[in-house]
N, C-alpha and C positions, 0 to 999 in steps of 0.2 A: 469823469472818472468816478469810481465807487467811493462813497464817503459814509462811514458809520461812526456816529457820536453817541456815547453812552452818557447818561446822567442820572440823578436820583439817589446815589449813594450817600452814606453818611454813618454816623455813630449813634447806635441805639442800644437799648437793653433787651435781654432775652425776653421773648414773648411779643416783642413789638412787631410792627409791620412796616415795610417799605415798598414803594413801586419804582422800579428801574424803567427808564425809557432808552430806546435806541432810535435815533432819528436817522433814516436812510435816504441817500440821494445818489444821483449819477447814473441810474439806469432803471429799466423796468425789472421788478422782481417777480413777475408772474412766471410760474414754472420752477421757481427756486425755493429753496429752504433757508429759513433764518434760524439761528440758535443762540443760546446763551451758554457760555462757558465760564468757569471761575478758577482762580489760582490762588491758593492759600500760600502764606510764607514758606518757602522751602519746598514747595510742591510743584507738580506739573499741572497743566490746565486739564480741568475736569469738566465733562459734559454735564449740563444742568437740565436743558430743555431745548426742543426743536419745534418748528412750526411750518407748514406749507403756507407760503405767501398767498397762494390762490384760494385754497379751500379753508384755511384756518384750523386744519387738523393739527393737534399738538402732541407730543410725547415728552414725558418727564421722567428723569432719573429716579430710581428707587429712593435715593436719599432725600428727595424733595417732594415725592408724591403726597398729595393731601395737604401740603403746606404752600407750595409755589404753584402759580398758574401762568403759563405763557399765552399771549395774545398779540394781536396786531390790528391796527386801524389802517386800512388801505388808503383811505382818504387823506390821512396825514403822513403816510409813508413812515410810520412809527411802529415799533415793536415794543412790548411791555413785558415785564416780569414782575407780577405781584407776588411779594414774598410776605407770608404770614408765619406766626409762631416762630419767629427767628430763634436760633441757637447760637451759642458761641462758636460752635464748629462750622457755621455758615460764613464766618469772617473770611474774607478774600477780596481780591480785585475781580470784578465781574466784566466779562467782555461779550459783545455781540459779534456775530459772524454770519457770512453768507456762503452757500455752496450749492451744488446742483442736486443733491439728494440729502435725506435725513441720515446722517451718520453721527456716531457717538465719539469719533476720534477727531482731534483738531486738525489732522492732515487732510480730512475731507472738505475742509472749508478754505476758500482762497482769499477772502477779505475779512479784515478785522478792525474793530473800533480800537480806541485808545484805553479803554477800561475805566471803570468807576469803583471806588473803594467802598466796601461795606464792612463795618466793624461792629461786632455784637458783643457787648459785655456781659458778664455773668452777675 
């Protein structure tokens, strides 16, 4: 069965950097899209970035372009989100997900990890 496990969250100050990891197992991900979403307190899940597992081509939401970079290491079955220049508004639980296509809505993804908390203080 598919398992996605996020790690790397924590408490940081504005301007700091973090790298989140999503360890994937249970299937071949060739031909699929993996993505990062986030959910702030009292809000719905928001698309952050997505990537083709096969090609490595990524897409980033406007809110994080120039600050966050999505990547994957096929040899480790791990996806990453490098987060730079963090802002308090980036505070959220960050989730990884897998689906058949690159979509920006959570309904497009069938499998989810448990999430990792990122808190950015001012």
